[in-house]
N, C-alpha and C positions, 0 to 999 in steps of 0.2 A: 800365763800359759803361752807358749810359743806357737805362732800360727805358721805352719809350713807352706800354706797355699793362700793365694788371693783368688777368690771365686767370682767369675763373671757369668751371668746368665744372659744369653743372647737369644733373640727369637724374631720371628716375623709373624705378624697377625694374619697375613694373607694365607700362609701355609699352615699356621697353627702349630708350628713346631718350635720348641724351646730347648736349648742345650746349655749345660753348665761346663764352662771351661775353667780348669784349675791351673793357675800360674804359680810356679815356685817362687816364694817370697825371697829366697836367697839370691835369685837372679837379679834383684833390684839393688843389691848391696855389694860393696867391695869386701874382700876378706877381713875378718875381725883383727887379724894380726898385723894388718897394714896401718902404718902411721897415719892418723887422721889428718895431720897437716900436709901430708904428701898425696892426698887423694887427687887423682887426675880430674881436671875439669872436663868431664865427658860431655859430648854433644848428644843430641837426641838420637837414640838408636831405634831401629825398626825390627820387629819380630812377627812371626806368624803365630796365631793363636793355636795352642795345642788342641788335639781332637777332644770333643766333649766327653766328659766322664759319664754323663748320662743325658738322655733326651726325653722330653715329655711332649706328647701330642695333645693339643687342645681338644681334638675331636673325641678323645676318650672321656672328656669332662663335659663338653657342651657341643652337641652336634651342629648347631647353627652358628657357631662362632661366639665371639665375645672377648672380654678382657680377662687377663690373667696377670697376677701380681706375685712377685717373689720377695721375701724378706728374711733377713738373718733371724735365727731363733735359738733360744737357750742361753744360759749364763756364759758359756764359753763361745757362743755364736758359731758353733761348728755344725749347725743344722740349718736347713732352709725350709721355710714354710711357704707353700703356694696356696692362693685362694682365687676363686673365679667369681663371676657375677651371680652364679647360682648358689654360692655359699659353700661349695665343696672345698674342704681344707685338707691338704696333704702335707706331711712332714718328711723331708728327705734327710735321712741321717747319712752324712757324707762318710764318716769314719767307718760305720758298720755296713755301708752300702745297702741301706734298708729303706723301704717306703712304707709309711703307715698313714692311716686316716685319723682325723680328729673330728670332733663334733662339728656339725654344720653351722656355718656362720649365718645368723639370722639376717634375712633380707639381702644376703649376698655381699660381695666385696664392693666397697666404695672407693673408687679410684682417687678420691680427694682426701684420703685418710693418711695420717701420720702413724708410723709404726715405731713403738718405743719398747725396748727390752728392759725389764726390771727383774733381776734374778732370773728365774726360769720362766717367768710369765711374759706374755706378749700383750701389749696395750695398743688399741687402735682408737684414735680420736680424729674426728673430722676437722679439717682446717677451718671450716666455716660452720661451727655447730649452731643449731637453732632449736628453740623451744617448740615442741609440737603444737599446732593449732588446727582449727577446722579446715583451713586451706591447704595445709601441708600434712599428708598422712605420716603417722608415727614411723620413724626410722632411727634405730639407735645411733647416736653420734659419738658415744664413748663406751667402749666395751673391752673386756680383757679375756684372754684365753688362760685359764688358771688351772693348776693341778692341785686337787685337794677334795675336801668334802663340801658339796654345794650348800649354800644357805637355804633356809626354809622356803624362800620364794623362788628358788631355781630348781626345776625338776631334774632328776637324774641321780645316778649312783656315784660314789666317790671315784675320782679320776679327773680327766680333763673336761672342762665345761666352759661355756661362754657366759660371762656375767655382765649385764648392763650396769653402767656406773653413772653417778650423778654428773650433771653438766656443770661447767664453771658458773659461779654465781653472777658474773657480770652480765650474763644473758638476761637476767631478771631486773637489772638496774634501770632506773628511769632514763629515758632518752636513748637507750641502746637500740641500734638498728642493724639487722642482719645484712651484711654486705661484704664484698671482697675487701673493702678498705679496713675491715676489722678482723680479718682472718688471722689464724695462728701462723707466725712467721719463723719461730724458733722454739726449740725444746731441748731439754736435757734431764738428766737424773742427778739429784743431789741427795745423798744418803738413801733413804727409803721413800723419797718423794719425786714426783714428776713435776718439772717446772715448764710452763708454756708462756710465751709472750705474744701479744697481739700488737699490731701497729695502728696508731691513730686513736683519737677520742680519749686519750689518757687512760686507757684500760690497764696497760702495764703488764706485770708478770704475776701469775698465780701458781700456787703449789697444790698438788693433789697428794695426800698422804696414803701410802699403800695399805697401811694397817687400819686406819680409822675410816677410810673412804671419804674424807672430808677435804673441801677446798679452803684455802686461805690466800689472802693477798700478800705478796712478798714486797711489792713496791710499785709505784707508778711509772717506773722506768722499763725499758726493754732489755732483754739479754743482748750482750754485744756480739751476737752470732747470727748467721743466716742458716736456717735448717737445724740439723741435730748437732749437738756438741757432746763430748764425752770427757769423763773425769779420768785423769792419768795419775795414779797414786805416787809413782816415783818422782813426778814433777810437782805434785800437790797443786795442780792447775787443771782447768778445763780447757780442752782444745776444740777448735771448730774453725769455721770460715767466716770472714768478715762480711758485713752486710753489703749487698750490692751484686746484681747479676753479673756485671762485667768485671768485677774485681774481687772475686772470692779468694782472698789471701788467707793463708793459714795464720791463725792467731790464737793467743792464749790469754786466759783471764782467771782471776781468783774469785770464786763465788762464795767462799767460806764466810767472808765478812758480811756479804749480803744475806746469807743464811742466818747469821747471828743477830744482826741488828737492822737489816733492811737497807743498808747503805748501797748506793749506786755502784755496780761493778764497773771496773775499768779494764781496758785491754793493756796487758803488760808486755806483749811482744807481738809484732806483726812481721810476717815473712813474705816478701813479694817476689823473691828472686826466681821462683820456679815458673812463673808465667809472665814476668816483666819483659822478656824478649820474644814472646810469641808473635807470629805475623798478624797483621791487622785483620786479615780475612778469617781468622780463627774465632768462631763464636763459641764462647763457653756455655754449655748447657747445664752441667751439674758437677758438683765436687763431692767426693766421699773420702772419709778418713778411716783407714784400716790399721788397727793395732797389730803389729807383727811380733814384737818382743819388747822387753824392758827398754824403753827409750827409742824404739825403732818403729817407724810407721810407714805405710804406703799411702801416698796421696794419689787418688784415682780421679781423673777428670775426663769428662766426655765433651768432645768438641764437634762442631759442625763447620765445615769449610764451605763458604759460599763463593760463587764465581758468576761472571756474567753469562757463562755458558751453562745451561741447566744440567747437562750431563756430567759436569765436573764436580757437582756438589757431592760431599761424602761425610760420613760420620766415622769418628775414630776415638780411641781412648789413649790417654798418656798416663802411665803408671810411674811414679817417682818414689824412690826410697830415700827417706830422711831419717836422721838420728838427732835426738834432742837430749840435752842434759843441762843441769843447773850450772851456772857460772857466777863467780863473785862480781863480775863486771856488769853484765846486763840482765842477769836473772836466768835467761834461757838462751842457750846457743843452739842453732840449727845447722846441721851439716848435711849437705846434699850428697847422695851417692849416685845412682843411675836413673835415667829417664828412658822409658821404652814405649814406643808407639805401637798400637795394635789396631788394624783396620777392621771394620765390620762387614764389609762387602754387602752393604745395603740392609744389614740387620739392625735391630733396635736393642740397645743396652738396657736391661731391665733392673739389674741389681749388682752392686759390688759389696762383698762382705769378706 
């Protein structure tokens, strides 16, 4: 499915106002009929954000303020779901320009959660899951928003419902300690399973089967990505960003062998060119990969510029259009199109989809 827009949700917690800005994906690419070898080596462009397609006030959800998170939703990722600390869940249908409510999220939104889309369902897993005990009140660490007939232990009628799911089995292993050192650092979807990797203590990578709701260990190694990675059918590879806060390079890996026999996955392509020439005072905060069309992607990066003068600090995003294809020489060729910078004017980037 071709994505006509890249969506940025910007907001300020002080005012409680959030707006979704829609940027035409075609603005990041040169014309298709242009010879790829003759693409100009364009420098960084600057552009103003378009007016928000819609705005949402936090005050209508929570009078005394609080956190609000936005996530892509649906198999085509053309919807946005928002959730707050009170558990109120709204789905914004961008194409239909419609807002709908979904069942309340038990115990509210956890800002430390990872959002994973599998089919039309949304899965939320805490980066640092823990087994409930008498010192820690029960709070679901892994749950999903599912459309269908609820199981017998979940009250409600057929439709959308939240389902608490079993925790990864490594939490019950001898010697495991709940700490930031063992948090989930990367995730992806392989066929009908969710893969998560933790760092340290030889925990490795575990797989959660969507159908059986069972966990299994894939291997004692970590996924070669930082954050979320996604499968690209036309390349038959998984794309994501390399591990490391300061060098999140676009990279590709083949996880099919690991899925078959548990072999350690390797990175088959790393592309450093889009951030190799950045100024030294550009601090990279996060990276997102947006699929635009077959072989075409938007790399969206959020930066913070720090300076000795406190009033010169600023946040901004750089959106870069890239085109990937198979080649006989090095497996995957990456062609850069345009890079455009968007300033936030003091606002906080919440989501890229």
